[in-house]
N, C-alpha and C positions, 0 to 999 in steps of 0.2 A: 204476199204470204205464200208459204209452201202449200203443196196439195192438201186438200181437206181431209181431216180425220173423219172416219165414218161416224156420224152423229147418231147416237142411239135413239134420239127423240125427233129426228128431222121429218118423219112422216106424219107427225101430229100437226093438226091445223092450229092456227093462232088462237082460235076460240077454245080449242081443247086444252091448250097450254095456259090460258089466262089465269086461272086460280090454282094451278098445280105448283106445289113446292116440294123440293127434295129436302128432307129433314136429316140432320146428322148430329152426332154428339161431339162435344169438346168437354172433357171432364164429364160432369153429370148434367151439363146444360144442353138443351135441345135448341138447335138453330135451324132455320129454313131459308133456302134461296129459291128464287123462281126457276122452275124447270127449264124455262126458255134460255137461261144462261148456261145450262149444263150441256156439254158436248158428249162427254163420256165419263164413266166411273171405272177406274181400274184399281186393282190391288196394289199394295205398296211394292215397290221394286227398287233395284239398285239405283241410288242417286249419286251422280258425279258432282263433287263439290266444285265450286267456282271461286277462285280467289277474289277477295274484296267484295263479295256479295254481302248484303246486310245479314245479320244473324238469323232473322226469320226466313230468309231465302236459303233453303237447304242445298240448292244446286240445280242440276238439270237431269232429265231423263230422256232417253231415246225411245219414242213411242212410234213404232213402225216407220222409222226413218225421219221423224220430225223431232227436233230438239225442243223440249218444253221446260221452261223454268218452273221450279217447285217452291211453293210458299207453305210453311208450316203454320196453320191457322192458330194453333195453341200459342206459338211464340208471338205471332202478330197480335194476339189478344193479350199479350203480356202474362201468359200463364206459364207454369212450370213445364219444362220439356219432359216428355214421357217416352219410354222406349216404344218403337213400333212393333205391332204384333199382327196376327192373321186377320184381325178385324179392321186394322188401319187401312184407309182407302185414300186414293187421290181422285179428286173431282176435277176433271179437265174442263176448262171454260174457254170461251173466246171473248177476249176483252180488247176492244179497239183493233180488231183484225190480228190479234196475237193470241196464241194458245198459252194459257197459264194453268198450272195444276195446283190445287190446294189440298194439303194433307189434313185429314180429319180423323178423329179417333175411330169412328165407325159411322156408316151410313145407316139411317133408320128406315125410311120409306118415302115413297112419293105420295103426297096427300093433298087433298083439296082444302084450301083455306080461302074463304070469301072475304072481300074487303070489309064488310060489316062486322066481321069477327076479329079484325085487326085494330088494336088501339095504337095511338101515337106513343112514342117513347117519352117517358117523363124527362123534363129538363133538370139537369144536375145543378147548373148555375148559368149565369148569363155568359160566362167566359168559355164554358165547356160545350162543345158541339160534337156529338157522336155522329159522324157522317155515314157510317155503314150500317148501323142498326136502325132500321127504318120503321119498325113497329113491333108490337107484342101481340101474339095470338094465343088463344086458349083452345086446345083441341081436347075434348073430354076433360080429363084431369091434368093434362100436361100444358105447360107454358112453352111456347115456341118464340124465340127471338128471331124476327124476320130481318134478314141481312141483304143489303144490296152488294153483291160480290164485286160489282164493277167499281165500287167506292172503297174497297178494302185496301187498295193501293192508290196513291195519287199519280198524276200523269208522269212526273219525273221518275218515280219508282218503277212504273211500268216500262218506261223508255229504257231505264238503266238495265233492268233484268232481262228485257227482251232483245237487247242489242248485242247478242252473242253470235258471232259468226264462226 
């Protein structure tokens, strides 16, 4: 892996990170990912398209000399594409020693969600398994869909989009 991007959360201990989640919006739905998966949050910037990338992979950005593939979470969730604006953010993560950025409509906050406040996701059918939505939490009057960002892409997809030289 190339040199490390300055992780905004690296000075926090594992205990401090345990129940912390970064929440963000896609359409009007609130999602949460473990703060330990987040390297950095940056505003939307110019994305260079890459031929033959899947539709949900918008291309790559150059973040301080590191090329990072960018996934549009809206498209990955099979939602309608929306224009980017000043609230649109890229959440940079480190998955399997590779940086990957995820475009979200807007970042909400870092919040504490304890395991006892997270319910398992309902099963749709015996055939359907949602691999990346791992739970549903209620914070005050809001419902947060807890997502395992590491499962947003399978191993082959990660290998394909990160093998850009």
